[in-house]
C-alpha positions as CSV (number, residue, x, y, z in Angstrom):
1,X,34.4,84.2,-7.9
2,X,37.3,86.0,-9.5
3,X,36.9,89.7,-10.0
4,X,36.6,91.1,-13.4
5,X,36.4,87.6,-15.0
6,X,40.1,87.3,-14.8
7,X,41.5,83.8,-15.5
8,X,43.8,82.3,-12.9
9,X,47.3,81.1,-13.4
10,X,46.1,77.4,-13.6
11,X,44.0,78.0,-16.6
12,X,46.8,79.8,-18.4
13,X,49.2,76.9,-17.7
14,X,46.7,74.4,-19.0
15,X,46.2,76.5,-22.1
16,X,50.0,76.7,-22.7
17,X,50.3,73.0,-22.1
18,X,47.7,72.2,-24.6
19,X,49.3,74.5,-27.1
20,X,52.6,72.9,-26.5
21,X,51.1,69.5,-26.8
22,X,49.5,70.4,-30.1
23,X,52.8,71.8,-31.4
24,X,54.5,68.6,-30.4
25,X,51.8,66.5,-32.1
26,X,52.0,68.7,-35.2
27,X,55.7,68.5,-35.2
28,X,55.6,64.7,-34.6
29,X,53.2,64.2,-37.3
30,X,55.3,66.4,-39.6
31,X,58.4,64.5,-38.6
32,X,56.7,61.2,-39.1
33,X,55.4,62.4,-42.4
34,X,58.9,63.4,-43.5
35,X,60.3,60.1,-42.2
36,X,57.5,58.2,-44.0
37,X,58.2,60.1,-47.3
38,X,61.9,59.6,-46.9
39,X,61.8,55.9,-46.0
40,X,60.9,53.9,-49.1
41,X,60.9,50.1,-49.2
42,X,64.5,49.2,-50.0
43,X,64.9,47.8,-53.6
44,X,67.5,45.3,-52.6
45,X,67.8,42.5,-50.1
46,X,70.6,41.7,-47.7
47,X,73.0,39.2,-49.4
48,X,72.8,36.8,-46.5
49,X,69.0,37.0,-46.4
50,X,68.5,35.3,-49.8
51,X,71.8,33.5,-50.1
52,X,71.4,29.8,-50.7
53,X,74.2,27.2,-50.6
54,X,74.7,24.9,-53.5
55,X,74.0,21.2,-53.5
56,X,76.3,18.8,-55.4
57,X,74.7,15.5,-56.5
58,X,76.0,12.3,-57.9
59,X,75.4,11.6,-61.6
60,X,71.8,10.5,-61.0
61,X,70.9,14.1,-60.1
62,X,69.0,12.9,-57.0
63,X,71.5,11.5,-54.5
64,X,73.2,14.3,-52.6
65,X,77.0,14.1,-52.6
66,X,77.7,17.3,-50.5
67,X,76.5,20.8,-49.7
68,X,78.6,24.0,-50.1
69,X,78.2,27.4,-48.6
70,X,75.1,28.8,-46.8
71,X,72.8,26.1,-45.5
72,X,69.6,27.4,-46.9
73,X,67.2,26.1,-49.5
74,X,64.3,28.5,-50.1
75,X,60.9,26.9,-50.6
76,X,57.5,28.4,-51.6
77,X,54.9,28.8,-48.8
78,X,52.8,26.1,-50.5
79,X,55.4,23.5,-49.5
80,X,55.2,24.4,-45.8
81,X,52.5,22.5,-44.0
82,X,49.8,24.7,-42.4
83,X,50.6,23.2,-39.1
84,X,54.1,24.5,-39.3
85,X,52.9,28.0,-40.4
86,X,50.4,28.1,-37.5
87,X,53.0,27.0,-35.0
88,X,55.3,29.9,-36.1
89,X,52.4,32.4,-35.9
90,X,51.4,31.1,-32.5
91,X,55.0,31.4,-31.2
92,X,55.9,34.8,-32.8
93,X,52.9,36.9,-33.8
94,X,49.4,35.6,-33.1
95,X,47.8,38.7,-34.7
96,X,49.9,38.3,-37.9
97,X,47.0,38.1,-40.3
98,X,45.1,41.0,-38.6
99,X,47.7,43.6,-37.7
100,X,49.2,46.3,-39.8
101,X,52.6,44.9,-39.7
102,X,53.8,46.5,-36.5
103,X,53.1,46.1,-32.8
104,X,53.0,49.7,-31.4
105,X,53.1,48.4,-27.8
106,X,56.1,46.2,-28.5
107,X,57.8,48.9,-30.5
108,X,57.4,51.7,-27.9
109,X,58.5,49.2,-25.2
110,X,61.7,48.5,-27.2
111,X,62.3,52.2,-27.9
112,X,61.8,53.1,-24.2
113,X,64.2,50.4,-23.2
114,X,66.8,51.8,-25.6
115,X,66.4,55.4,-24.4
116,X,66.7,54.3,-20.7
117,X,69.7,52.1,-21.4
118,X,68.0,48.9,-20.4
119,X,68.3,45.7,-22.3
120,X,66.4,45.9,-25.6
121,X,63.3,43.8,-25.4
122,X,61.4,41.9,-28.1
123,X,57.9,42.5,-29.3
124,X,58.5,42.8,-33.0
125,X,55.9,41.3,-35.3
126,X,56.8,38.7,-38.0
127,X,56.7,41.5,-40.5
128,X,59.1,43.6,-38.5
129,X,61.5,40.6,-38.1
130,X,61.3,39.9,-41.8
131,X,62.0,43.5,-42.7
132,X,65.0,43.6,-40.3
133,X,66.5,40.4,-41.7
134,X,65.5,40.7,-45.4
135,X,66.0,44.3,-46.7
136,X,69.3,46.1,-47.2
137,X,70.0,49.2,-45.1
138,X,68.6,47.9,-41.9
139,X,71.3,46.8,-39.4
140,X,70.8,45.0,-36.1
141,X,72.1,48.1,-34.1
142,X,70.1,49.2,-31.1
143,X,69.0,52.8,-32.0
144,X,65.7,54.7,-32.1
145,X,66.5,55.8,-35.7
146,X,66.9,52.2,-36.9
147,X,63.8,51.1,-35.0
148,X,61.7,54.0,-36.5
149,X,63.0,53.1,-39.9
150,X,62.0,49.5,-39.4
151,X,58.5,50.5,-38.3
152,X,58.0,52.7,-41.4
153,X,59.2,50.0,-43.8
154,X,57.1,47.4,-42.1
155,X,54.0,49.5,-42.4
156,X,54.7,50.1,-46.1
157,X,55.4,46.4,-46.7
158,X,52.1,45.5,-45.0
159,X,50.3,47.9,-47.3
160,X,52.0,46.7,-50.5
161,X,52.7,43.0,-50.0
162,X,50.3,40.0,-49.3
163,X,50.6,38.5,-45.8
164,X,51.5,35.1,-47.3
165,X,54.5,36.7,-49.2
166,X,55.7,38.2,-45.9
167,X,55.4,34.8,-44.1
168,X,57.2,33.0,-46.9
169,X,60.2,35.4,-46.8
170,X,60.3,35.2,-43.0
171,X,60.3,31.4,-43.0
172,X,63.1,31.3,-45.6
173,X,65.1,34.0,-43.8
174,X,65.0,33.3,-40.1
175,X,67.9,31.4,-38.4
176,X,66.9,28.2,-36.6
177,X,70.2,27.1,-35.1
178,X,72.3,24.1,-36.0
179,X,73.7,26.1,-38.9
180,X,70.3,26.1,-40.6
181,X,69.0,29.2,-42.3
182,X,65.3,28.9,-43.3
183,X,62.7,26.3,-42.5
184,X,63.8,23.8,-45.1
185,X,67.3,23.5,-43.8
186,X,66.0,23.4,-40.3
187,X,63.7,20.5,-41.1
188,X,66.7,18.6,-42.4
189,X,68.9,19.6,-39.5
190,X,66.6,18.7,-36.7
191,X,64.5,15.9,-38.2
192,X,66.3,14.7,-41.3
193,X,63.4,15.3,-43.6
194,X,62.0,17.9,-46.0
195,X,59.8,20.6,-44.4
196,X,56.7,19.3,-46.3
197,X,56.9,16.1,-44.2
198,X,57.0,17.7,-40.8
199,X,54.2,16.8,-38.4
200,X,52.5,19.1,-35.8
201,X,55.0,18.3,-33.0
202,X,58.0,18.8,-35.2
203,X,56.7,22.1,-36.6
204,X,56.0,23.3,-33.1
205,X,59.6,22.6,-32.1
206,X,61.0,24.6,-34.9
207,X,58.8,27.5,-34.0
208,X,60.0,27.2,-30.4
209,X,63.6,27.3,-31.5
210,X,63.3,30.7,-33.2
211,X,63.3,32.5,-29.8
212,X,66.6,30.9,-28.6
213,X,68.2,29.0,-31.4
214,X,71.6,28.4,-29.7
215,X,70.1,27.2,-26.5
216,X,67.5,24.8,-28.1
217,X,69.7,23.5,-30.9
218,X,70.8,20.5,-28.9
219,X,69.3,20.8,-25.4
220,X,70.2,18.8,-22.4
221,X,69.4,19.0,-18.7
222,X,67.9,22.3,-17.8
223,X,68.0,23.5,-21.4
224,X,65.9,20.5,-22.4
225,X,63.4,21.2,-19.7
226,X,63.2,24.8,-21.0
227,X,62.8,23.6,-24.5
228,X,59.9,21.3,-23.5
229,X,58.2,24.2,-21.7
230,X,58.6,26.5,-24.7
231,X,57.4,23.8,-27.1
232,X,54.3,23.2,-25.0
233,X,53.5,26.9,-24.9
234,X,53.6,26.9,-28.7
235,X,51.2,24.0,-28.9
236,X,48.9,25.7,-26.4
237,X,49.2,28.9,-28.5
238,X,48.0,26.9,-31.5
239,X,44.9,26.0,-29.6
240,X,44.3,29.7,-28.8
241,X,44.4,30.7,-32.4
242,X,42.2,27.8,-33.4
243,X,44.8,25.8,-35.3
244,X,44.4,22.8,-32.9
245,X,41.7,21.5,-30.7
246,X,42.4,20.9,-27.0
247,X,42.2,17.2,-27.7
248,X,44.7,17.3,-30.5
249,X,47.1,19.4,-28.4
250,X,46.8,16.9,-25.5
251,X,47.7,14.1,-27.9
252,X,50.7,15.8,-29.3
253,X,54.0,14.6,-27.8
254,X,57.4,16.1,-27.7
255,X,59.3,15.0,-30.9
256,X,62.5,13.1,-31.2
257,X,65.4,15.3,-32.3
258,X,68.0,14.0,-34.7
259,X,71.5,14.0,-33.4
260,X,73.3,17.1,-34.5
261,X,76.1,16.8,-37.0
262,X,78.2,19.2,-39.0
263,X,76.3,20.7,-41.9
264,X,79.1,20.0,-44.4
265,X,80.6,16.9,-43.0
266,X,82.4,14.7,-45.6
267,X,83.0,11.0,-45.5
268,X,85.2,8.6,-47.3
269,X,85.9,9.9,-50.8
270,X,83.5,12.8,-50.6
271,X,86.1,15.3,-49.8
272,X,88.2,14.4,-52.8
273,X,85.1,14.5,-55.0
274,X,84.0,18.0,-53.7
275,X,87.5,19.3,-54.3
276,X,87.4,18.3,-58.0
277,X,83.9,19.7,-58.5
278,X,85.0,23.0,-56.9
279,X,88.1,23.2,-59.1
280,X,86.1,22.5,-62.3
281,X,83.5,25.1,-61.3
282,X,86.2,27.7,-61.0
283,X,87.7,26.7,-64.3
284,X,84.2,27.2,-65.9
285,X,83.9,30.7,-64.4
286,X,81.8,30.1,-61.3
287,X,83.0,32.3,-58.4
288,X,83.1,31.2,-54.8
289,X,80.3,33.6,-54.1
290,X,78.1,32.0,-56.8
291,X,78.8,28.6,-55.4
292,X,78.4,29.4,-51.7
293,X,75.4,31.8,-52.0
294,X,73.9,31.2,-55.4
295,X,71.7,28.1,-54.7
296,X,73.2,26.1,-57.5
297,X,72.2,22.5,-58.2
298,X,75.4,20.8,-59.5
299,X,75.2,17.3,-61.0
300,X,78.6,15.6,-61.0
301,X,79.7,12.8,-63.2
302,X,80.5,10.5,-60.3
303,X,78.5,7.2,-60.0
304,X,78.0,6.5,-56.3
305,X,78.1,2.7,-56.7
306,X,81.3,2.9,-58.9
307,X,83.0,5.2,-56.4
308,X,82.3,2.6,-53.7
309,X,83.6,-0.1,-56.1
310,X,86.8,1.8,-56.7
311,X,87.5,2.1,-53.0
312,X,86.7,-1.6,-52.4
313,X,89.0,-2.6,-55.3
314,X,91.9,-0.8,-53.7
315,X,91.3,-1.8,-50.1
316,X,90.3,-5.4,-50.8
317,X,93.2,-6.2,-53.1
318,X,96.0,-4.5,-51.2
319,X,97.2,-6.8,-48.4
320,X,96.7,-5.8,-44.8
321,X,99.6,-3.8,-43.5
322,X,100.6,-2.5,-46.9
323,X,103.2,0.2,-46.7
324,X,101.5,3.4,-45.8
325,X,103.9,5.4,-48.0
326,X,102.6,3.5,-51.1
327,X,99.8,5.5,-52.7
328,X,97.2,4.1,-55.1
329,X,95.3,6.0,-57.7
330,X,92.4,4.7,-59.8
331,X,90.3,6.6,-62.3
332,X,87.5,5.4,-64.7
333,X,86.4,7.4,-67.7
334,X,83.4,6.8,-70.0
335,X,84.8,6.8,-73.5
336,X,81.5,8.0,-75.0
337,X,81.3,11.2,-72.9
338,X,84.6,11.8,-71.2
339,X,82.9,11.8,-67.8
340,X,85.0,10.6,-64.9
341,X,82.5,8.1,-63.4
342,X,84.7,7.0,-60.5
343,X,88.1,7.5,-58.9
344,X,90.0,6.7,-55.7
345,X,91.5,9.7,-54.0
346,X,93.3,8.2,-51.1
347,X,93.0,6.6,-47.7
348,X,92.0,9.6,-45.6
349,X,90.9,13.0,-46.9
350,X,91.4,14.7,-43.5
351,X,95.0,13.4,-43.3
352,X,95.9,14.1,-46.9
353,X,93.9,16.3,-49.2
354,X,96.3,15.8,-52.1
355,X,94.4,13.1,-54.1
356,X,96.1,10.2,-55.9
357,X,94.1,10.3,-59.1
358,X,93.8,13.9,-60.3
359,X,96.6,15.8,-58.5
360,X,99.3,13.1,-58.4
361,X,101.3,12.8,-61.6
362,X,103.9,10.1,-61.9
363,X,105.9,8.6,-64.8
364,X,103.6,6.8,-67.2
365,X,106.0,3.9,-67.8
366,X,105.2,1.5,-70.5
367,X,101.5,2.5,-70.6
368,X,102.9,5.3,-72.8
369,X,103.8,2.8,-75.4
370,X,100.1,2.7,-76.4
371,X,100.5,6.3,-77.7
372,X,103.7,5.5,-79.5
373,X,102.0,2.6,-81.2
374,X,99.1,4.9,-82.2
375,X,101.6,7.4,-83.7
376,X,103.2,4.7,-85.8
377,X,99.9,3.3,-87.0
378,X,98.6,6.8,-87.8
379,X,101.7,7.5,-89.9
380,X,101.6,4.6,-92.2
381,X,103.3,1.8,-90.3
382,X,101.3,-1.4,-89.8
383,X,101.1,-4.0,-87.0
384,X,103.5,-6.2,-89.1
385,X,106.2,-3.6,-89.1
386,X,109.5,-5.1,-87.9
387,X,111.5,-3.3,-85.1
388,X,114.7,-4.2,-83.3
389,X,114.0,-5.9,-80.0
390,X,117.6,-6.7,-79.1
391,X,119.0,-5.6,-75.8
392,X,120.7,-3.3,-75.0
393,X,120.2,-0.6,-77.7
394,X,122.3,2.5,-78.2
395,X,120.7,5.6,-79.8
396,X,122.8,8.1,-81.7
397,X,121.4,11.0,-79.6
398,X,122.5,9.3,-76.4
399,X,125.5,7.0,-77.1
400,X,126.6,6.8,-73.5
401,X,123.2,5.6,-72.2
402,X,122.4,2.2,-73.6
403,X,118.7,1.2,-73.2
404,X,118.0,-2.4,-72.0
405,X,115.0,-4.6,-72.0
406,X,113.5,-6.0,-68.8
407,X,115.9,-8.7,-67.7
408,X,118.2,-7.9,-70.6
409,X,116.2,-10.2,-72.9
410,X,116.8,-9.8,-76.7
411,X,113.9,-10.5,-79.0
412,X,115.5,-9.9,-82.4
413,X,113.4,-8.5,-85.2
414,X,109.8,-8.5,-84.0
415,X,106.4,-7.1,-85.2
416,X,104.5,-4.4,-83.2
417,X,102.0,-6.9,-81.8
418,X,104.8,-9.0,-80.2
419,X,106.6,-5.8,-79.1
420,X,103.4,-4.6,-77.4
421,X,102.5,-8.0,-75.9
422,X,105.9,-8.4,-74.3
423,X,106.4,-4.7,-73.6
424,X,109.8,-4.7,-75.3
425,X,111.6,-1.4,-74.5
426,X,114.2,-1.4,-77.3
427,X,111.5,-2.2,-79.9
428,X,109.6,0.9,-78.9
429,X,112.7,3.1,-78.8
430,X,113.4,1.9,-82.3
431,X,109.8,2.5,-83.3
432,X,110.0,6.1,-81.9
433,X,113.1,6.7,-84.0
434,X,111.3,5.3,-87.1
435,X,108.1,7.3,-86.7
436,X,109.6,10.5,-85.2
437,X,109.4,11.6,-81.6
438,X,107.4,14.7,-82.7
439,X,104.7,12.4,-84.0
440,X,104.7,10.5,-80.7
441,X,104.2,13.8,-78.8
442,X,101.4,14.7,-81.2
443,X,99.6,11.4,-80.7
444,X,99.8,11.7,-76.9
445,X,98.6,15.3,-77.0
446,X,95.7,14.2,-79.2
447,X,94.7,11.6,-76.7
448,X,94.6,14.3,-73.9
449,X,98.0,14.3,-72.3
450,X,98.9,18.0,-71.7
451,X,101.6,19.5,-73.8
452,X,103.4,21.0,-70.7
453,X,103.9,17.5,-69.3
454,X,105.4,16.2,-72.5
455,X,107.6,19.2,-73.3
456,X,110.5,18.3,-71.0
457,X,110.9,14.9,-72.7
458,X,109.9,15.6,-76.3
459,X,113.5,15.0,-77.7
460,X,114.4,12.1,-75.4
461,X,114.9,8.7,-77.1
462,X,113.2,7.2,-74.0
463,X,110.0,9.3,-74.6
464,X,108.2,6.2,-75.9
465,X,109.0,4.3,-72.7
466,X,106.9,6.7,-70.6
467,X,109.4,9.1,-68.9
468,X,106.7,11.8,-69.0
469,X,104.5,12.1,-65.9
470,X,100.7,11.8,-66.1
471,X,97.8,11.4,-63.6
472,X,95.5,8.4,-63.4
473,X,92.7,10.5,-64.8
474,X,94.8,11.6,-67.8
475,X,95.9,8.1,-68.6
476,X,92.4,6.7,-68.3
477,X,91.2,9.5,-70.6
478,X,93.9,8.7,-73.0
479,X,93.0,5.0,-73.2
480,X,89.4,6.0,-73.5
481,X,90.3,7.5,-76.9
482,X,91.1,4.0,-78.2
483,X,87.9,2.6,-76.8
484,X,86.0,5.4,-78.6
485,X,87.4,4.5,-82.0
486,X,90.0,7.3,-82.0
487,X,87.8,10.1,-80.8
488,X,88.9,12.0,-77.7
489,X,86.7,13.7,-75.2
490,X,88.2,15.7,-72.4
491,X,87.8,14.3,-69.0
492,X,85.4,16.3,-66.8
493,X,83.5,15.9,-63.5
494,X,80.4,18.1,-64.0
495,X,77.4,17.1,-66.0
496,X,75.2,20.2,-65.4
497,X,74.6,23.2,-63.3
498,X,71.1,24.6,-62.5
499,X,70.9,28.1,-61.1
500,X,68.4,29.5,-58.6
501,X,66.1,30.6,-61.4
502,X,65.9,27.1,-62.9
503,X,68.2,27.7,-65.9
504,X,70.1,24.5,-66.7
505,X,73.6,24.6,-68.3
506,X,74.8,21.2,-69.5
507,X,78.5,20.4,-69.9
508,X,79.1,17.9,-72.7
509,X,82.7,17.3,-73.9
510,X,82.8,17.6,-77.7
511,X,84.6,14.7,-79.4
512,X,87.5,15.5,-81.6
513,X,89.3,12.9,-83.7
514,X,92.7,12.1,-82.3
515,X,93.5,9.3,-84.8
516,X,91.7,7.2,-87.4
517,X,89.3,4.4,-86.6
518,X,91.6,1.7,-88.1
519,X,94.5,3.1,-86.0
520,X,92.4,2.7,-82.9
521,X,91.2,-0.8,-84.0
522,X,94.8,-2.0,-84.7
523,X,96.2,-0.5,-81.5
524,X,93.3,-2.0,-79.5
525,X,94.1,-5.5,-81.0
526,X,97.7,-5.3,-80.0
527,X,96.6,-4.2,-76.5
528,X,94.3,-7.1,-76.2
529,X,97.3,-9.4,-76.6
530,X,98.9,-7.9,-73.5
531,X,95.9,-9.1,-71.5
532,X,95.2,-12.4,-73.2
533,X,98.7,-13.7,-72.8
534,X,101.2,-10.9,-72.1
535,X,102.4,-8.9,-69.2
536,X,98.9,-7.9,-68.2
537,X,97.2,-11.3,-68.0
538,X,96.2,-10.6,-64.3
539,X,93.7,-8.1,-65.6
540,X,91.8,-10.5,-67.8
541,X,88.0,-10.4,-67.5
542,X,86.8,-13.9,-68.4
543,X,83.4,-12.8,-69.7
544,X,84.5,-10.1,-72.1
545,X,87.4,-8.8,-74.2
546,X,89.9,-6.4,-72.5
547,X,92.6,-4.3,-73.9
548,X,95.3,-2.7,-71.8
549,X,98.9,-2.1,-71.0
550,X,101.2,-2.6,-68.0
551,X,103.7,0.1,-67.0
552,X,106.7,-0.3,-64.8
553,X,109.2,2.6,-64.6
554,X,112.9,2.3,-63.9
555,X,113.4,1.0,-60.4
556,X,109.6,0.5,-60.0
557,X,109.2,4.1,-58.8
558,X,105.7,4.0,-60.3
559,X,103.7,1.0,-61.6
560,X,100.6,1.0,-63.7
561,X,97.9,-0.8,-65.4
562,X,95.7,1.1,-67.9
563,X,93.0,-0.7,-69.9
564,X,89.5,-0.6,-71.3
565,X,86.5,-2.4,-72.5
566,X,84.4,-0.8,-75.2
567,X,82.3,0.9,-72.4
568,X,84.8,2.0,-69.8
569,X,88.5,3.0,-69.6
570,X,90.3,2.7,-66.2
571,X,93.8,3.4,-65.1
572,X,95.5,2.3,-61.9
573,X,98.8,3.5,-60.6
574,X,100.9,3.0,-57.5
575,X,103.8,5.3,-56.3
576,X,105.6,6.8,-53.3
577,X,106.0,10.4,-52.4
578,X,109.7,9.9,-51.8
579,X,110.3,8.4,-55.3
580,X,111.6,5.1,-53.9
581,X,110.6,1.7,-55.4
582,X,107.0,0.5,-54.8
583,X,107.5,-2.4,-52.4
584,X,104.6,-4.3,-50.8
585,X,105.2,-7.2,-48.4
586,X,108.9,-7.1,-49.2
587,X,108.3,-7.5,-53.0
588,X,109.1,-4.9,-55.6
589,X,106.0,-4.3,-57.7
590,X,105.4,-4.1,-61.4
591,X,102.4,-3.2,-63.5
592,X,101.2,-6.7,-64.0
593,X,101.0,-7.4,-60.3
594,X,98.9,-5.3,-57.8
595,X,97.9,-2.6,-60.3
596,X,96.5,-5.2,-62.7
597,X,94.7,-7.0,-59.9
598,X,93.1,-3.8,-58.6
599,X,92.0,-2.9,-62.1
600,X,90.4,-6.3,-62.5
601,X,88.7,-6.1,-59.1
602,X,87.2,-2.7,-60.0
603,X,86.2,-3.6,-63.6
604,X,84.6,-6.9,-62.5
605,X,82.1,-4.9,-60.5
606,X,81.8,-2.0,-63.0
607,X,81.0,-4.4,-65.9
608,X,78.7,-6.7,-64.0
609,X,75.3,-6.8,-65.8
610,X,76.7,-4.8,-68.8
611,X,76.3,-6.2,-72.3
612,X,79.4,-7.9,-73.7
613,X,80.7,-5.8,-76.6
614,X,83.4,-6.8,-79.0
615,X,86.3,-4.7,-80.2
616,X,86.5,-3.8,-83.9
617,X,88.4,-6.0,-86.3
618,X,92.1,-5.1,-86.9
619,X,93.9,-5.0,-90.1
620,X,95.4,-8.2,-91.6
621,X,98.9,-7.2,-90.4
622,X,101.0,-9.4,-92.6
623,X,102.7,-11.6,-90.2
624,X,101.7,-14.9,-88.6
625,X,103.7,-15.2,-85.3
626,X,102.7,-18.9,-84.9
627,X,104.3,-19.8,-88.2
628,X,101.1,-21.5,-89.6
629,X,101.6,-23.1,-93.0
630,X,98.0,-22.4,-94.0
631,X,98.5,-21.5,-97.6
632,X,98.4,-17.8,-96.9
633,X,101.3,-15.6,-95.9
634,X,99.6,-13.6,-93.2
635,X,96.8,-13.3,-90.7
636,X,96.2,-14.3,-87.0
637,X,95.4,-17.9,-86.2
638,X,92.4,-19.6,-87.7
639,X,89.5,-20.8,-85.6
640,X,89.2,-24.4,-86.5
641,X,87.3,-23.9,-89.7
642,X,90.5,-23.6,-91.7
643,X,90.0,-21.0,-94.4
644,X,93.6,-19.8,-94.3
645,X,92.5,-16.2,-94.1
646,X,91.4,-14.3,-91.0
647,X,90.2,-15.5,-87.6
648,X,86.6,-16.6,-87.3
649,X,86.0,-16.8,-91.0
650,X,84.4,-20.2,-92.0
651,X,86.0,-22.4,-94.6
652,X,84.5,-22.9,-98.0
653,X,82.4,-26.1,-98.2
654,X,82.3,-29.0,-98.8
655,X,83.9,-29.7,-95.4
656,X,85.8,-32.8,-94.4
657,X,82.6,-34.5,-93.3
658,X,80.9,-34.0,-96.6
659,X,78.5,-31.4,-95.4
660,X,78.0,-27.8,-96.3
661,X,77.6,-26.6,-92.7
662,X,80.8,-25.9,-90.7
663,X,81.1,-27.7,-87.4
664,X,83.8,-27.7,-84.8
665,X,86.6,-29.9,-86.2
666,X,85.7,-29.3,-89.9
667,X,88.2,-27.9,-92.4
668,X,87.7,-26.8,-96.0
669,X,89.3,-28.5,-99.0
670,X,91.0,-25.3,-100.2
671,X,94.2,-23.7,-99.0
672,X,94.6,-22.7,-95.4
673,X,93.8,-26.0,-93.7
674,X,95.6,-25.9,-90.4
675,X,95.1,-29.4,-89.0
676,X,91.5,-29.0,-88.2
677,X,90.3,-32.6,-88.6
678,X,90.8,-35.9,-90.4
679,X,87.5,-36.3,-92.1
680,X,86.5,-39.3,-90.1
681,X,85.1,-37.8,-87.0
682,X,81.8,-36.1,-86.3
683,X,83.4,-33.0,-84.9
684,X,81.9,-33.4,-81.5
685,X,84.2,-35.7,-79.5
686,X,88.0,-35.9,-78.8
687,X,88.6,-39.2,-80.5
688,X,88.6,-38.3,-84.2
689,X,91.3,-40.1,-86.2
690,X,94.9,-40.9,-85.8
691,X,97.7,-38.4,-85.4
692,X,98.9,-36.9,-88.7
693,X,101.0,-34.1,-90.1
694,X,100.2,-30.5,-90.0
695,X,98.5,-29.7,-93.3
696,X,100.5,-27.6,-95.7
697,X,97.6,-25.9,-97.4
698,X,97.2,-28.4,-100.2
699,X,94.3,-30.4,-99.0
700,X,92.5,-32.1,-96.1
701,X,94.9,-32.7,-93.2
702,X,95.4,-36.0,-91.5
703,X,95.1,-34.1,-88.3
704,X,94.7,-34.9,-84.7
705,X,91.6,-32.8,-84.8
706,X,89.3,-33.5,-81.8
707,X,86.5,-31.1,-82.7
708,X,87.0,-29.1,-79.5
709,X,89.8,-26.7,-80.4
710,X,92.3,-28.8,-78.4
711,X,95.3,-28.4,-80.7
712,X,97.9,-25.9,-79.6
713,X,99.3,-24.0,-82.5
714,X,102.0,-22.4,-80.4
715,X,104.1,-25.6,-79.9
716,X,107.0,-26.6,-82.1
717,X,106.0,-30.2,-81.9
718,X,104.1,-31.2,-85.0
719,X,102.3,-33.9,-83.2
720,X,101.0,-31.3,-80.7
721,X,100.2,-28.7,-83.3
722,X,97.6,-30.9,-85.0
723,X,94.0,-30.2,-84.4
724,X,91.8,-27.1,-84.7
725,X,93.5,-23.9,-84.0
726,X,92.4,-21.8,-81.1
727,X,91.9,-18.1,-80.8
728,X,95.1,-17.6,-78.8
729,X,97.3,-14.6,-78.0
730,X,99.7,-13.4,-80.5
731,X,103.4,-13.1,-79.7
């Protein structure tokens, strides 16, 4: 026993130690209190944590065309199967629904590893991982300060947010390898399906991947063995948390992984389509950041089937071994909306990203004559207007440069239908002088041809012949104006954009009148004659009417066919980068050859199953090119009913067979009889009556009429001209 009750040095040391410990505890609590107070939950998220790439769709709004930017599509937790949620919990944080958002053991282990300089170890909870990846202000650096901040925010999040909210953010934030951010993108990357369709084995594999996404993204050999082991541990963990029975776990087999492929791989025409969508988005004010991280749903105007048809039309019509330097562009525009529903960009996007239909602009050639014709009709001239078709022609503004017709052919004084049908150069130069080149420019601009492309040629006498350069899309859009009755709608490639909040912005091109309905109808009629019996006959569709125009520039540097039905306008061009003649298989090309054939191949597919629609009736243009002596001075050929007026108008009864009902072979008793029958036949067989003269409009003809429309009004032989007139091409 110590004397005087004096305490020994051991007791004093213990007492000092306890005091020191208390001070440390108090100070620690104080420091933690200060840190707690000074570490609020950040009010912003890391940009990459919530960034979602945009998805571009075909015009149906369902079929994916391409993806752009971050490969993430956030989904609500309700869309994630419970088996997938349980697999992740079993793999990453089995106490998730019971803990306070942190693992003290794991956290201190990680902090001790950092202090001692050893490799930082894991041990973070799902909440901690979510906080680290989700909130702004938390980097991935290895420091005690950062770890302490993470713990404080995790505790506060656990107090203020539901566990399901935390799990949802975690599943949408975590990286799974294969370029997939979030569980939805991972489901597509590994198994080619939406997350909601994953089974137990597939969900367990995604959970296994989280630990080592690079190693398990496409495992082989030893990595595959390690992936199987990790996957089995996840399945066993699901048993331990009660998500699976031992029997269910035993029956679960390792899933089949989909072969990896680039996230944004593009095939065929997809690269060209994506470029055009991106360019239009930029013009409409969408930044790269908005597209790459904004999670937009972009619906394009492109029809998947018609895009394929466009490619087939080019590749099937062009002969094998076609000159690789010859480029083909094709563009199809809906006249009622201005939407570009299909186009052909080129053979190989990887080899040449400069597309043939939007970017490439070449001389329009004689397709431009359609705009010159519209300018004339809009300014008071009619289809019967006579112009000089002789070759060559010298214009006062360019006396040293005579303008020839193809082959040097002279046509004399001809009307506008004949000039269009035969694509007579001098006739359109004369027409341009008559109407005024400024009005030709105005008509072309109204139809959508940009002013800057017309400006260099606005004073040239050859402007009506197509010396200005245009793209296939621009020309298709211009011809769509005729199909739409003179109303132009700007060509565009985006139908709508839906942002991440669900707000939908639709893009409709407002129609503006370019020229009058009758102008469009008369120009269309002249253009139908090009196809029915003129330079564009190779483009004829035998089940429906077609209007169009060939185009061949000087030296065949570019060759075109642009045409339309009432439902669709399409332009096809061919050209070379070096501005040399377009030669295929040794033959110099022209608009009525391969361009017209490609156009017909595409439109045959595009119009299949579509209702047949007729073009509007043109004006009675005051000149009968066949020289009918039908009792009236004007009008296109009659149709066998012989009324002397306009086509497809029945004659006035009684007819030659004494009935009041028109039949094939009948003719009226009034003026306008064009050799439609002899009054002896029944109008049904080719044996009605003897040959007679062409009727002169004074009474029933003694015609050859066979009741079938067999007479040919184009011939100069009266014996052959007898019979019912057919609806034949003019000019």
